[in-house]
Structure formats: C-alpha cells, structure tokens
C-alpha positions as CSV (number, residue, x, y, z in Angstrom):
1,M,5.2,-19.5,-25.3
2,T,3.0,-17.8,-27.9
3,L,2.9,-14.3,-29.4
4,E,-0.5,-13.7,-27.9
5,V,0.6,-14.5,-24.4
6,F,3.8,-12.3,-24.7
7,A,1.7,-9.4,-26.1
8,A,-0.7,-9.8,-23.2
9,I,2.2,-9.7,-20.7
10,I,3.7,-6.6,-22.2
11,A,0.4,-4.8,-22.6
12,G,-0.7,-5.7,-19.1
13,T,2.5,-4.6,-17.5
14,I,2.5,-1.2,-19.2
15,F,-1.2,-0.6,-18.8
16,G,-1.1,-1.6,-15.1
17,T,1.9,0.7,-14.3
18,F,0.3,3.8,-15.9
19,I,-3.2,3.2,-14.4
20,G,-1.6,2.6,-11.0
21,A,0.3,5.9,-11.3
22,L,-3.0,7.8,-11.8
23,P,-4.4,8.9,-8.5
24,G,-7.8,7.3,-7.7
25,M,-7.5,4.5,-10.3
26,G,-5.8,1.5,-8.6
27,S,-5.7,-2.2,-9.2
28,V,-9.4,-3.0,-9.1
29,V,-10.3,-0.3,-11.7
30,A,-7.5,-1.4,-14.0
31,L,-8.6,-5.0,-13.8
32,V,-12.3,-4.2,-14.3
33,V,-11.5,-2.1,-17.4
34,A,-9.4,-4.9,-18.9
35,L,-11.8,-7.7,-18.0
36,P,-14.0,-7.5,-21.1
37,F,-10.9,-7.8,-23.3
38,T,-10.2,-11.3,-21.9
39,F,-13.5,-12.7,-23.2
40,S,-12.1,-13.4,-26.7
41,M,-8.6,-14.4,-25.5
42,S,-7.2,-17.8,-24.9
43,V,-7.0,-19.0,-21.3
44,N,-3.3,-18.4,-21.0
45,A,-3.4,-14.9,-22.6
46,A,-6.3,-13.9,-20.3
47,I,-4.4,-15.1,-17.2
48,A,-1.3,-13.2,-18.4
49,L,-3.2,-10.0,-18.9
50,V,-5.0,-9.9,-15.5
51,L,-1.9,-11.1,-13.5
52,C,0.4,-8.6,-15.1
53,I,-2.1,-5.7,-14.6
54,Y,-2.4,-6.8,-10.9
55,C,1.3,-6.8,-10.2
56,S,2.3,-3.7,-12.1
57,S,-0.6,-1.5,-10.9
58,V,0.5,-2.0,-7.3
59,F,3.9,-0.8,-8.3
60,G,2.6,2.1,-10.4
61,G,1.2,3.9,-7.4
62,S,4.7,4.6,-6.2
63,I,5.6,6.8,-9.2
64,S,3.0,9.5,-8.4
65,A,3.7,9.0,-4.6
66,I,7.3,9.9,-5.1
67,L,6.9,12.6,-7.8
68,I,3.8,14.6,-6.8
69,N,3.2,13.5,-3.2
70,T,0.0,11.6,-4.2
71,P,-0.1,7.8,-3.9
72,G,-1.7,6.4,-7.0
73,T,-3.1,3.5,-4.9
74,P,-3.7,3.2,-1.2
75,Q,-1.0,0.5,-1.2
76,S,1.6,3.2,-1.8
77,A,0.5,5.5,1.0
78,A,3.6,4.8,3.1
79,T,5.9,5.4,0.0
80,V,5.0,9.1,0.3
81,F,6.6,9.4,3.7
82,D,10.2,9.1,2.4
83,G,9.7,9.1,-1.4
84,Y,8.5,12.7,-1.8
85,P,11.1,14.1,0.6
86,M,13.7,12.6,-1.6
87,T,12.1,14.4,-4.6
88,Q,12.2,17.7,-2.6
89,Q,16.0,17.0,-2.1
90,G,16.5,16.6,-5.8
91,K,16.8,12.8,-5.6
92,A,13.6,11.8,-7.5
93,D,15.7,9.6,-9.9
94,L,17.2,7.7,-7.0
95,A,13.8,7.4,-5.2
96,L,12.3,5.9,-8.3
97,G,15.2,3.5,-8.6
98,W,14.9,2.4,-5.0
99,A,11.1,1.9,-5.5
100,T,11.4,0.0,-8.8
101,V,14.1,-2.5,-7.7
102,S,12.4,-3.1,-4.3
103,S,9.1,-3.8,-6.1
104,V,10.7,-6.3,-8.5
105,V,12.6,-8.1,-5.6
106,G,9.5,-8.2,-3.5
107,G,7.4,-9.5,-6.3
108,L,10.0,-12.2,-7.3
109,F,10.4,-13.2,-3.6
110,S,6.6,-13.8,-3.2
111,L,6.5,-15.7,-6.5
112,I,9.1,-18.1,-5.2
113,I,7.2,-18.7,-2.1
114,L,4.0,-19.1,-4.1
115,M,5.7,-21.8,-6.3
116,L,7.1,-23.7,-3.3
117,A,4.4,-23.6,-0.7
118,A,1.1,-22.4,-2.1
119,P,-1.2,-25.2,-0.7
120,Q,0.6,-25.3,2.7
121,L,0.5,-21.5,3.1
122,A,-3.2,-21.4,2.1
123,A,-4.0,-23.9,4.8
124,F,-2.3,-21.7,7.3
125,G,-4.0,-18.6,6.0
126,V,-7.4,-20.2,6.7
127,R,-6.5,-20.5,10.3
128,F,-6.1,-16.8,10.5
129,G,-9.6,-15.7,11.8
130,Q,-11.0,-12.4,12.9
131,V,-9.2,-12.5,16.3
132,E,-5.8,-13.0,14.6
133,T,-6.6,-10.2,12.1
134,F,-7.5,-7.9,14.9
135,A,-4.1,-8.7,16.6
136,L,-2.3,-8.1,13.4
137,I,-4.0,-4.7,12.7
138,L,-3.3,-3.7,16.3
139,F,0.4,-4.4,15.7
140,A,0.2,-2.4,12.5
141,L,-1.2,0.6,14.4
142,T,2.0,0.8,16.5
143,C,3.6,2.4,13.5
144,I,1.7,5.6,14.4
145,A,4.2,6.2,17.2
146,W,7.1,5.5,14.9
147,V,6.0,8.0,12.2
148,S,5.1,10.7,14.6
149,R,8.2,12.9,14.4
150,G,8.7,15.6,17.1
151,S,5.6,14.9,19.2
152,T,4.3,11.4,19.8
153,L,1.2,12.9,21.6
154,K,0.3,14.9,18.4
155,G,0.8,11.7,16.4
156,L,-1.5,9.7,18.6
157,I,-4.2,12.3,18.5
158,A,-3.9,12.4,14.7
159,G,-4.1,8.6,14.6
160,A,-7.3,8.7,16.7
161,I,-8.8,11.2,14.3
162,G,-8.0,8.8,11.4
163,L,-9.7,5.9,13.3
164,F,-12.7,8.1,13.8
165,L,-12.9,9.1,10.2
166,A,-13.0,5.4,9.3
167,T,-16.1,4.9,11.3
168,I,-18.1,7.5,9.4
169,G,-20.6,6.1,7.0
170,P,-22.4,2.7,6.8
171,D,-21.8,0.1,9.5
172,T,-20.9,-3.0,7.5
173,M,-22.4,-5.3,10.2
174,T,-25.7,-3.5,10.8
175,G,-26.2,-1.5,7.6
176,L,-26.9,1.7,9.6
177,S,-25.1,4.9,8.8
178,R,-23.1,6.5,11.6
179,F,-21.7,9.9,12.5
180,H,-23.0,11.7,9.5
181,F,-24.5,14.5,11.6
182,G,-27.6,14.8,9.4
183,I,-25.4,15.5,6.3
184,A,-26.6,13.2,3.5
185,E,-23.2,13.4,1.7
186,L,-21.5,11.8,4.7
187,S,-23.8,8.8,4.9
188,G,-21.6,6.9,2.5
189,G,-18.4,7.6,4.5
190,F,-15.1,9.0,3.2
191,S,-13.1,7.5,0.4
192,L,-9.5,6.8,1.5
193,I,-8.2,8.0,-1.8
194,S,-9.9,11.4,-1.5
195,V,-8.4,11.8,2.0
196,L,-5.0,10.8,0.8
197,V,-5.2,13.2,-2.1
198,G,-6.3,16.0,0.1
199,F,-3.8,15.6,2.9
200,F,-0.8,15.0,0.7
201,A,-1.2,16.5,-2.7
202,M,-3.7,19.3,-2.2
203,S,-2.1,20.5,1.0
204,E,1.2,20.6,-0.9
205,V,-0.4,22.8,-3.5
206,F,-2.1,25.1,-1.0
207,S,1.0,25.4,1.2
208,R,3.2,26.3,-1.9
209,A,0.6,28.9,-2.8
210,A,0.7,30.4,0.7
211,I,4.5,30.3,1.1
212,R,6.3,30.5,-2.2
213,E,9.8,29.1,-2.0
214,E,12.0,30.7,-4.7
215,G,14.0,28.2,-6.8
216,Q,12.0,25.2,-5.4
217,T,11.1,23.9,-8.9
218,E,14.6,24.3,-10.2
219,H,15.8,22.3,-7.2
220,L,13.5,19.5,-8.1
221,L,14.7,19.4,-11.6
222,S,18.2,18.3,-10.6
223,G,16.8,14.8,-9.8
224,V,14.6,13.9,-12.6
225,G,15.0,10.7,-14.5
226,F,15.8,7.2,-13.2
227,R,18.8,6.0,-11.4
228,V,19.6,2.8,-9.4
229,A,21.7,3.4,-6.3
230,P,25.2,1.7,-6.3
231,W,25.6,-1.7,-4.7
232,P,27.3,-0.5,-1.5
233,E,24.1,1.4,-0.6
234,W,22.0,-1.6,-1.3
235,R,24.2,-3.9,0.7
236,T,23.6,-1.9,3.9
237,R,19.9,-2.1,3.4
238,L,19.5,-5.7,2.3
239,R,18.0,-6.7,5.7
240,T,15.2,-4.3,5.2
241,L,14.6,-5.5,1.7
242,I,14.4,-9.2,2.7
243,Q,12.4,-8.5,5.9
244,S,9.8,-6.4,4.0
245,S,9.5,-9.0,1.3
246,V,8.8,-11.7,4.0
247,I,6.3,-9.5,5.8
248,G,4.4,-8.7,2.5
249,T,4.3,-12.3,1.5
250,F,3.0,-13.5,4.9
251,I,0.3,-10.8,5.1
252,G,-0.7,-11.4,1.5
253,V,-1.5,-15.0,2.3
254,L,-4.0,-13.9,4.9
255,P,-7.5,-13.4,3.4
256,G,-9.0,-9.9,4.0
257,T,-5.9,-8.0,5.0
258,G,-4.3,-6.7,1.8
259,A,-1.3,-4.6,0.8
260,T,-2.2,-1.5,2.8
261,V,-1.8,-3.4,6.0
262,A,1.4,-5.0,4.8
263,T,2.9,-1.6,3.9
264,F,2.3,0.0,7.3
265,V,3.4,-3.1,9.2
266,S,6.6,-3.3,7.1
267,Y,7.3,0.4,7.4
268,A,6.9,0.3,11.2
269,E,9.1,-2.8,11.7
270,A,11.8,-1.4,9.3
271,K,11.9,1.9,11.3
272,R,11.9,0.1,14.6
273,A,14.9,-2.1,13.7
274,S,16.8,0.4,11.7
275,R,20.0,2.3,12.7
276,R,18.7,5.1,10.5
277,R,15.3,5.5,12.2
278,D,15.9,9.2,12.9
279,Q,16.1,9.8,9.1
280,Y,12.8,8.1,8.4
281,G,10.3,10.6,7.1
282,K,13.1,12.9,5.9
283,G,14.0,11.0,2.7
284,E,15.5,7.8,3.9
285,P,15.6,5.1,1.1
286,E,14.9,2.4,3.6
287,G,11.4,3.8,4.0
288,V,10.8,3.5,0.3
289,I,12.2,-0.1,0.3
290,A,10.0,-1.2,3.2
291,S,6.9,0.1,1.6
292,E,7.5,-1.0,-2.0
293,A,9.0,-4.5,-1.3
294,A,6.1,-5.3,1.0
295,N,3.2,-4.1,-1.1
296,N,4.5,-5.9,-4.2
297,A,5.3,-9.1,-2.2
298,V,1.6,-9.1,-1.3
299,T,0.6,-9.7,-4.9
300,G,2.2,-13.2,-4.9
301,G,1.1,-14.0,-1.4
302,A,-2.5,-12.9,-2.1
303,L,-2.7,-15.4,-5.0
304,V,-2.0,-18.2,-2.6
305,P,-5.5,-18.4,-1.1
306,T,-7.0,-17.3,-4.4
307,L,-5.5,-20.1,-6.5
308,A,-5.1,-22.8,-3.9
309,L,-8.4,-22.4,-2.0
310,G,-10.6,-20.2,-4.2
311,I,-10.7,-17.5,-1.5
312,P,-10.0,-14.0,-2.8
313,G,-8.1,-11.9,-0.3
314,D,-9.2,-8.5,-1.7
315,G,-11.1,-6.8,-4.5
316,A,-8.3,-7.2,-7.0
317,T,-8.0,-10.9,-6.5
318,A,-11.8,-11.3,-6.6
319,V,-11.7,-9.8,-10.1
320,I,-8.9,-12.2,-11.0
321,M,-10.9,-15.1,-9.7
322,G,-13.9,-13.8,-11.8
323,A,-11.7,-13.8,-14.9
324,L,-10.7,-17.5,-14.2
325,L,-14.3,-18.5,-13.7
326,I,-15.3,-16.8,-17.0
327,H,-12.8,-19.2,-18.8
328,G,-14.2,-22.2,-17.0
329,L,-11.4,-22.5,-14.4
330,V,-12.5,-23.1,-10.7
331,P,-9.7,-22.0,-8.4
332,G,-8.9,-24.5,-5.6
333,V,-6.9,-27.6,-4.8
334,Q,-8.4,-29.5,-7.8
335,L,-7.0,-26.8,-10.1
336,F,-3.4,-27.6,-8.8
337,R,-4.1,-31.4,-9.2
338,N,-5.9,-31.5,-12.5
339,Q,-4.2,-28.7,-14.5
340,P,-0.7,-28.2,-13.1
341,E,0.5,-27.0,-16.5
342,L,-1.9,-24.0,-16.2
343,I,-0.6,-23.1,-12.7
344,M,3.0,-23.5,-13.9
345,G,2.2,-21.2,-16.8
346,A,0.8,-18.6,-14.3
347,F,4.1,-18.8,-12.4
348,I,6.2,-18.2,-15.5
349,I,3.9,-15.3,-16.5
350,L,4.4,-13.7,-13.0
351,F,8.1,-14.0,-13.4
352,F,8.1,-12.2,-16.7
353,A,5.7,-9.6,-15.3
354,N,8.1,-8.7,-12.5
355,I,11.1,-8.5,-14.7
356,L,9.2,-6.3,-17.2
357,M,8.0,-4.2,-14.3
358,F,11.5,-2.8,-14.1
359,F,11.4,-1.5,-17.6
360,A,7.9,-0.3,-17.2
361,G,9.1,1.7,-14.2
362,L,12.0,3.0,-16.2
363,L,9.6,4.1,-19.0
364,G,6.9,5.5,-16.6
365,S,9.4,7.5,-14.6
366,Q,10.7,9.1,-17.7
367,V,7.2,10.2,-18.7
368,F,6.2,11.4,-15.4
369,T,9.4,13.2,-14.5
370,R,8.9,15.3,-17.7
371,L,6.1,17.0,-15.8
372,L,8.6,18.4,-13.3
373,R,10.2,20.4,-16.1
374,L,7.1,22.6,-16.4
375,P,6.9,25.9,-14.6
376,E,5.7,25.5,-11.0
377,A,2.4,27.3,-11.6
378,I,1.5,24.9,-14.4
379,L,2.8,21.9,-12.5
380,M,0.8,22.7,-9.4
381,A,-2.3,23.3,-11.5
382,M,-1.9,19.9,-13.1
383,V,-1.4,18.3,-9.7
384,L,-4.5,20.0,-8.5
385,L,-6.5,18.8,-11.5
386,M,-5.2,15.2,-11.2
387,S,-6.0,15.3,-7.5
388,L,-9.6,16.4,-8.1
389,V,-10.1,13.9,-10.9
390,G,-8.6,11.1,-8.8
391,A,-10.8,12.0,-5.8
392,F,-13.9,11.9,-8.0
393,A,-13.0,8.8,-10.0
394,V,-13.1,6.3,-7.1
395,R,-16.8,6.4,-6.5
396,G,-18.1,9.1,-8.9
397,N,-19.3,11.1,-5.9
398,P,-18.9,14.9,-6.0
399,A,-18.8,14.8,-2.2
400,D,-15.4,13.1,-2.4
401,V,-14.0,16.2,-4.3
402,V,-15.3,18.4,-1.5
403,A,-13.8,16.1,1.1
404,A,-10.4,16.2,-0.7
405,I,-10.5,20.0,-0.7
406,I,-11.4,20.2,3.0
407,A,-8.6,17.7,3.8
408,G,-6.2,19.8,1.8
409,V,-7.0,22.9,3.9
410,V,-6.8,20.9,7.1
411,G,-3.5,19.5,5.9
412,V,-2.1,23.0,5.5
413,L,-3.1,23.9,9.1
414,L,-1.6,20.7,10.4
415,R,1.7,21.4,8.6
416,F,1.9,24.9,10.0
417,N,1.3,23.5,13.6
418,G,3.7,20.6,13.4
419,V,1.0,17.9,13.5
420,P,2.0,14.8,11.4
421,M,-0.5,13.8,8.7
422,A,0.7,10.3,8.3
423,P,-1.0,8.9,11.4
424,I,-4.4,10.2,10.2
425,V,-4.0,8.3,7.0
426,I,-2.7,5.2,8.8
427,G,-5.7,5.3,11.2
428,M,-8.2,5.7,8.4
429,A,-6.6,3.0,6.2
430,L,-6.6,0.4,8.9
431,G,-9.6,1.6,11.0
432,K,-12.4,-0.2,9.2
433,T,-10.7,-3.6,9.2
434,F,-9.6,-3.0,12.8
435,E,-13.2,-2.4,13.9
436,E,-14.8,-5.2,11.9
437,S,-12.3,-7.8,13.1
438,F,-12.7,-6.7,16.7
439,R,-16.5,-6.8,16.6
440,Q,-16.7,-10.1,14.8
441,G,-14.1,-11.5,17.2
442,M,-16.2,-10.4,20.1
443,M,-19.3,-12.0,18.6
444,M,-17.4,-15.3,18.1
445,N,-16.2,-15.3,21.7
446,D,-19.6,-14.4,23.3
447,G,-18.5,-10.8,24.1
448,S,-15.4,-11.8,26.0
449,F,-12.2,-9.9,25.1
450,L,-10.2,-12.1,27.4
451,A,-11.0,-15.0,25.1
452,F,-8.9,-13.3,22.4
453,F,-5.8,-14.4,24.4
454,T,-6.8,-18.1,24.2
455,H,-6.0,-18.0,20.4
456,P,-2.3,-19.0,20.1
457,I,-1.5,-17.1,17.0
458,A,-3.2,-13.9,18.3
459,L,-1.5,-14.3,21.6
460,G,1.9,-14.4,19.9
461,I,1.1,-11.2,18.0
462,F,-0.1,-9.5,21.2
463,V,3.1,-10.4,22.9
464,L,5.1,-9.1,20.0
465,T,3.1,-5.8,20.0
466,I,3.8,-5.4,23.8
467,L,7.5,-6.0,23.2
468,V,7.7,-3.5,20.3
469,V,5.9,-0.8,22.3
470,G,7.5,-1.5,25.6
471,W,11.1,-2.2,24.7
472,P,12.1,1.4,23.9
473,I,10.7,2.6,27.2
474,V,12.4,-0.1,29.2
475,S,15.7,0.4,27.4
476,R,15.7,4.1,28.0
477,R,15.1,3.7,31.7
478,F,17.7,1.0,31.8
479,R,20.3,3.3,30.1
480,G,19.2,6.1,32.5
481,A,19.8,3.9,35.5
482,R,23.2,2.9,34.3
483,H,24.1,6.5,33.6
484,E,23.1,7.5,37.2
485,E,25.4,4.8,38.5
C-alpha cells in the first residue's frame, strides 16, 4: 500500500491498454519495453507493473478489433467476428461496453480461482501433455464449422488453407524450412499478425475503395463513445459470460496453449450452445462476450503454472517470470510457502488491475472512437498506415508487409465470393500448436495414433468433440424422421 505501487498499477494498466490496442504490438512487446524500468523499482512495484501490463494489454486488443476490424493482439482475433459488425451497425459504444465488462469479469473470475486453487490447478496442468493438447486443439478446430456462415464446405476449405499457411517456414522439430518454394522471404514463415491485418483491416480498406457505400461513415458515427448495456440484456447472456470465464481459466492453466486457443474454444462452445447462434458473425454481443471473457480469464489461469511451478505458459508469462528472477524471486511451490505475503500482494495487485481496466477501457475507447469522426478517406488511410506498421513491427521483416498486402487483396476476393475469412485465421492461429502436439504425441507413443485413446483426459476430449460435431447431424435426422411420421 505505497504510492510507488499504486503509480505502477495505474501506469501499467494505461500503458498495457494502449499498447494492446495498437496492431502488431501485443503483450510480449509491451512487457519487454517495460522490463528495463523495473530494474530500479522495489519488488512489489515491479510485480505491479508487469502484471498490470499483462492483463490490460490482452484487453486492449479488443478496442482496435471492434473499431477498425484489426485485432491489436492475436488473442482478440475472435472479437472481430461480432465486434466490428456491431460498429458497422452504429453500435460501437455498446460493443466496447460488452467487451470491457466481459474482460473485467473474466479477469476477476480467474483471479478468484488463482487465489483459491493455484497449487492444485498447477499440478493438474502438468498432467496435460502433448496428447491432451492435441485433443484440445482438435476440439478448438471444430469452431471452423460454426463460424462458416452460408457454406460449411467453403469454411472447411478456408480452414484447411489456414492450416497449410501455418506449416510454411521452419519446422520447429527438425529446423528445416518447409513449403517456401525457393522464395527466401517465405523461409521464416508467415506472421499471424500480418495475416490478421491483411484479411480483416486491409481487405476492408480495399473493399471500401472498390465499392463506396454512401453515408457509411456517418452511420458509424452514431455509435461512437462507450456504453454499458442494461441489466436485462446481460441477464440473458450470463451463462455465456460464466462459461467463457471458466473455459479461459481452465485453458490458461495448461502450459503452452494460451489465450488464442481459449478464445476460439470459447467462441465455438458459446455459439454451439446459444439460442442466438444464427446471429453470430452478424453483430451478436454474445460473440464479443465469449471472446473477451475467455482471453482475459486466461491471464489469471496462466499465472497458476508460472507462479506455482515456475513453468511459463507462453511468451508473456516467460517475460513476467524473467522479471521475478531479476528481483531474486524464484517462482515455484517454495515461493508460496516462504513468501506468502508477496503472493497475496500479487493477488491484490491483479484485483486493482482488473478494476482499473474498466476505466482504462472507458478512456481508451473515447480516444480511439474520435478517429471515427474523421472523413472516411482520412480514416481509411490511417487504418492502412496502422496496418502496415503493425505488420512490420512484429518481426521487423519487410516481407510481412508484403504478406499483409497480398492477404488484403485475397481477402477482398474472398468477400466477393462469399468465402468466410475467419476459418483461415483460426486454422493458422491453431495450426502450429496442432501439428507440434500431434507429432510429439506420436513420438511419445512410438508412432501409434491409437495410443492417443489410452490417455483418459484426451479420450474425454475426443468424445466431447465427437458429440459436438455429431449431435447436430443426429438431431436433424431425428427431427426429419419424426416429421415424416
């Protein structure tokens, strides 16, 4: 309870939100930039800064996803599906309200779980090996069918394209470069952010240039600002909010999965179980809730193995672990036993961070929505500039800029031919982890895929996947048979 710690909480929350909202930046970049500032801080202030940046940067990606059709971070990729359509309908203020409140609730939910059961959950997470991760990613890929409006076949083809794009570049297991077709620029593979930026943001710019819709900008202006939906609308969507928070926390505990997986699993499950599934992808708030509650619940869940076992789940938690080590703290069970006051301080910091995230979202949305007041030509030019900078900033590779432009052109063609772009992004986002977990699982089981079904946790997820995929087919045939009778 010192001025330095509170200053670190406020600065970290604001900085993380704005960096997260900038395409191509993300949590890891924000944490790495802030890491040198922690050297001269006290232990509590350093922990406050990195934890607040971590939580708020994940949320920040939703602001640009909703307003300019460009997720600031990969974790907010699914927010685009319904967030931007709400902006197109003049409901940007409501979309930002749904996203902000869902993020806060998801973060607080995971914090409670972290406080109550960190060591026990960490022990369970360690039991989640490569086979179980493969089963989980396979379940996540079922959302391709759910987000493929109009033509499931086109969606599956698009998902296969995304999976193929994920294989281009270095093979993490052998070190060899694959599918680069003799083009040196492809030997490093594609950056997910550059593909996201191309398919969503740049294709939007190109399509507006090709087909100008009069009055479109004026229509968007009717929904700028920030507004929280009334309680009756929240009450009918509480199940999705709680369910997505649980999914995000659970997946966050599993090392090596991350918020991107949680987002798509949560979105697919929310759509499958919703009475409003036909409205998903058209501006349904439940889609925003499912994405944002899950990806922010991951932050608390991911800290479980990091703090309790010293096993970072992703790049961001690895940087946080580095910050702790710099200050002489070794994450693990001994940290809980020997310095419980430090862990309790971290919990209190996370609580304040999630509460302040609401006000950072309020402030950030006000700043970013001012951009929508600009003339459309200037606005689209700024979106194009931010997209190009974001594509380049991830790896500093000019080839990523070219890839984003090509993805934008392809995205326009896909739009005109009714092919959904979301499955391509889903396939690419999950493809690398999907392949690695499958190959490592095969190596662990002497090349026998049938041995995957001898793992109890994986078997349960496989059964769940079959039920999710098969139930709609069975129910349709059952209803058809009853109708014939």
